[in-house]
N, C-alpha and C positions, 0 to 999 in steps of 0.2 A: 505412551505418547500417541496422540491422535493427529492424523494428517488431514488437512482440509484442502479441498480443491475449489478455487474461486473461478467462477465462470462469468464472463461479461456478455450477456445476451443482447448486444446491440450490433446493428449493422454499421459498416463503415460509412462515413458521410461522403457526400460529393459536393463540389462547389461549382457555381456558375459565375461567370464574369459578364457583367452587363454595364453599359454606359447609361447615365441619366439622360433623359430628354432635355434639350435646351430649355431654359426657363423663359417665360414670357416677360417682355419689358413692362407690360401693364395689363390689367384686366379690363381697362376702359374699352367699351364697345365689343367685348368678347362674349362668347357663349360659354357658360360654366355649367358643367354637369354635377349633379349631387346624387351619390349612390348610398342609400341607407341599408344597413343590415337589419333594421327593425328591432334591435336589442333595446332594453330599457334605457330611456333617455336619449337614444340616438336621434330620433326625429326632433326632439326639443332643441338639442345642441345644434343640429344642422339648420333648423329654422332660424335660430339666433345668428348663426354664422352667415347664412344667406342674406338676412336683413342687413347685417354689417357690411357685407361685400357689395350689396346693391347700393347702399348709401355712400360708401367710400369710393368705389371704383366705377359706378355707373355702367355696369355690365349691360350688354344688349339683351340677354335673356338667360334664364336659368332653366335647365331641364332636370327634372327630378325623377329618379327611378328607385325601385326597391328590389332587394333580393329576398326571396321567400324563405330560403333555408340558410340560417346564420352560419353554419359550419361548412358550407360549400360555396364554391365560386358562383358568381352571378351567371345566369344562363348566357349563352353565346349571343343571342339576339339582343339582350340588354346591353352587353358589353360592346357589341358592334354599333348599336345605336349611339352610345355615348362617344365612342372613338370617332365615329364618322360625323357627329353633329356638334361636338364640343371642342373648344380650344384648351380647356382645362377641366379636370374632374376631381372632385373631393369625395373620398370614400369615408363615410362616417361609421364609427363603431361605438356602441353604447356600453352601458354598465357602470 
C-alpha cells in the first residue's frame, strides 16, 4: 500500500472591513472622473458611458485619466488628482 501526503501550498487569507462611501443624490453639476486601464475596448466603453452620463445627468465636467500598467494600481499622483478633483470616479476595465 502507498501512502500519499497532501500539501496545500497556500497562505491563510486575511479580511478587511470597510464601509462604502455615501452615494451621491445626483450627478447633475458634479465632476466625474474616468480612469481607464487601457485594455482592449476599455476606452470605447468608457467613451460611450461618458456620453450617456453627460446627456442624462448634465455633469459639470469629466476628468479622464489612464493608468499605464494594467496589472498595477494607478500611480499616486493620478489617484490623488481624481480624489481631490472629482465627486465620483468610474474605473473602466476592458477585454
